C-alpha positions in Angstrom: -20.5 0.0 176.8 -18.2 3.1 174.9 -15.4 0.8 177.1 -16.3 -2.1 175.2 -16.2 -0.2 171.6 -12.7 1.3 172.5 -11.4 -2.0 173.5 -12.8 -3.9 170.1 -11.3 -1.3 167.7 -8.2 -1.3 169.7 -7.8 -4.9 169.1 -8.8 -4.5 165.3 -6.0 -1.8 165.0 -3.6 -4.5 166.7 -4.8 -7.1 164.3 -4.3 -5.0 161.5 -0.7 -3.9 162.6 0.0 -7.1 163.0 -1.2 -8.6 159.7 0.5 -5.8 158.0 3.8 -6.3 159.8 3.2 -10.5 158.7 3.2 -9.4 154.8 6.0 -7.0 155.0 8.0 -9.9 156.4 6.8 -12.2 153.8 7.7 -9.6 151.3 11.3 -8.9 152.9 11.7 -12.9 152.8 10.6 -13.4 149.3 12.7 -10.2 148.0 15.9 -12.0 149.9 15.2 -15.7 148.8 15.1 -14.0 144.8 18.1 -12.6 145.1 19.8 -15.1 146.5 18.7 -16.9 143.4 19.7 -14.6 141.2 22.9 -14.5 142.6 23.1 -18.1 142.8 22.3 -18.0 139.3 25.2 -15.1 138.3 28.0 -17.2 140.2 26.7 -20.9 138.6 26.5 -19.2 134.8 30.2 -17.8 135.7 31.4 -21.1 137.0 30.0 -22.8 133.7 31.8 -19.9 131.5 35.1 -20.7 133.2 34.7 -24.4 133.1 33.9 -23.9 129.5 36.9 -22.4 128.2 38.8 -24.9 130.4 37.3 -27.4 127.9 35.4 -25.3 125.4 34.4 -28.8 123.4 32.1 -30.2 126.0 28.7 -29.2 126.4 26.9 -28.4 130.2 28.5 -31.2 132.8 27.0 -33.9 135.0 26.5 -33.0 138.5 29.4 -35.0 139.6 31.6 -33.7 137.0 30.6 -30.3 138.8 30.9 -30.8 141.8 34.6 -32.6 140.7 35.9 -29.9 139.2 34.7 -27.3 142.1 36.2 -29.4 144.8 39.4 -29.3 142.8 39.3 -25.2 142.3 37.8 -24.8 146.0 40.8 -27.0 147.7 43.1 -24.7 145.6 42.3 -21.9 147.7 
């Protein structure tokens, strides 16, 4: 009987460890996604600033215009 209890306790502990690991992986995943989003937002703002400095009269460009300008910019590099 004692062996059965020890085995159940061990299984419970393993399950708890598994849950902690999964929770940590999820936390790390969300943190990395947040960092990527912040970096993308920063890059977008920098790119928008460059675009508006080139032609300061326009507001935020359309998606098609942004793609066109970026394709031209990256084609040169």
